[in-house]
Each structure stands twice: as structure tokens, then as C-alpha cells.
N, C-alpha and C positions, 0 to 999 in steps of 0.2 A: 352881713351881720354875723355872726358867731353864737356858738351855743351860749346861754345865759344873759343873753341881750335880749330887751324886750322889743318887738315887734311895731312898727309906727302905728300913732290912732290913727290916722286918715291913711286908708287902704287905697281907697279909690274910688271911682263910679261903672258899677253894673253892666253886664247886658239890658237892663230894664230900666236905666235911668235911676240906679238906687245909690244913694252914698254909703260904701261900705266903710266903719268903722270898727277895731279891732275891740273897744268893747263894747260895742253890739253882742259878742260871743265873752261878755266876762261870765266866766265862771264853766263854760266850755271850752275844749282844747279843740285846736285848729290844724289843719294838712292844710297849709298855705302852698299850693306851686308854681311855679313859673315853666310855662312853656312855648317857645319861639314862636307858630304859627298857625292858628288855628287851619283847618278843614285840610292839614295833611298827615301824612299817613303814619310818622311817631305822636303828634297832640293828639288827634284822634285815638289812635289807640290808647294811649295813655290817661287820655278823659272818659272813655268808655270801661276803661277799668274801675275806674274811679266812681264810676256810675253803677258799674254790677256790682258792686259791693260796697255802695254807700249803705244800706242797713247796718252791715256787721261793722263796718268803718263807726256810724251815728250809738252801736249798743255799747263800742270802747269808747263815747263820748266826744268823739270828733264830729268837727265839721269840715266841709270842703271848700275853698274858696280856689279860683282860680284866675291868675294873672298873666295878661300877653298883652305885645304894644299894638295889637289887632287894634280896630276902632270898633266904638258899641254895636252900629250897624253887626259888623262881620262876627264878631259875639253873638248878638242875637240869635243869629241864623246857625250858628254852630250850636248854639245852645239847640234849639230847635229841630235841628236835623240830625242830632246824634241824640237827641230825648233827655238834656244832660238838664236836672233842677238843682245845680247850685250855683251861687252867682260867680260870675265870669267878668275879672276887673277891666275894662280898656283902659290902659296905661299908655296912651297913645304918645307921650312927650318921654316917658320912661321913668319919670320921677320915683314909684315904689321900684320896680327893678333895678333902678342907683343906689335906692334907699338899703336894698336886700344884698346887694352886690350882688346880682344874679344877671346884672349888665355889661359887656364886656369883650372883648377881642376869645375870638373860638374859632375852629380849622373846620372846613368843612368842602368837601370834594377836594384837596389840595391847596384851597384859594384859605387868606386869613379875612376875615370881615369884623364888625362890630355889632353885636345882636343879644340876644336873648340867652343866660347858658341853661339847660335846663332843670330844674333844682327844687328840691320841694325841703319843707319846711315843717315839724311838727311839731305847734306852741301847746306848753299849757294852760293852763285856764287862769293865769294873770298874765298872760302875752308873751311870757319870757319863752324862746326856742330852749328847745329841750333835747330836737336832734334834727341833722342836716343831711340829705339824701344826695349826693354831689350827682354833675351829669354819665359823670364814669360808671357812676353804681346802679341809678334806674335804667329797669328793664320796662320802655313803656307799655308792654302789652300784658303784664304781670304786676304792673308796678301796687297798684292795691294791696296786692299777696306779700310784697313788700314791705309795706307797712303792716301789716297784719301782724305777719313773723314778728318785727320787731314788735309791736305792742305786745304781742304774747309773749316775747322772751326768747 
């Protein structure tokens, strides 16, 4: 997906079994971020960065939604272990990841693989993408600060 495009209506099922739809957030902005694998160092750092700055992000009008290929039980354990209180979508069939365009070829440790490309989409109140942070831009330990810096201009 590109800036100016509308995110899908059905986003998926979160760690608690709730169906998450973009229309549930109408009137709110969304930080929709994809991450490769729960409970890994980079993904944990990114999630914890967002959680620790959640109040500031909410004050700026944003809700946080994460998505990875992990199963619902893995997402639930990740949320509980790290104290994450925002939806983590279990996109096991990669439907949403493919729709967003963050499922594809990547190089890890010199090997080419297919998987989730760490990407963050800032979505406006009408479900339209207004900013995309690409995998190379994201610094997992300070990602929330990157977002806040962008929001504040």
C-alpha cells in the first residue's frame, strides 16, 4: 500500500480473539505496525517502545495496532509477557501483511527469505495512510520517539 490509500476494513483477529476492523477506529488515527516475530529482541524492543510512549501517542490521537504472522496464542503470551495493552493481530495466513505490502523477500544474515518486512503505517481518522516508515528507517528501541518526532513536525 502507498500513502493516500485506504487500509483494509478487516484487519484480523487479535491476541484476545477480537475481530479488529479499521471502522472500529473511525475518528481516531492509527499506528499500524508489522513486525517479523514476537518475543525476538528487535520486535520486543519496538513493542516496548510503543507501549512506554502509549500515553503520548494517544494524546496525539493515535491508537496502536501490531500485526505479525505469529499465532494467536503466541501473540497473547507476547502481550502478557511484555505488558502490551494494544491489539496484536495474528495474521497466520499473511492476508493483511500481503495487502499492506509488507510481506516479501528480505535478506537476513546473508540469506534471502520470504517474511514480514518491519513497516509502520500512520493512518488518518478516515483510514487513509499518511506516512510509511520503511524497514530501513525504523530503529526498534526508539521507534515511538521516531513517530512522535514525525507527528510534532
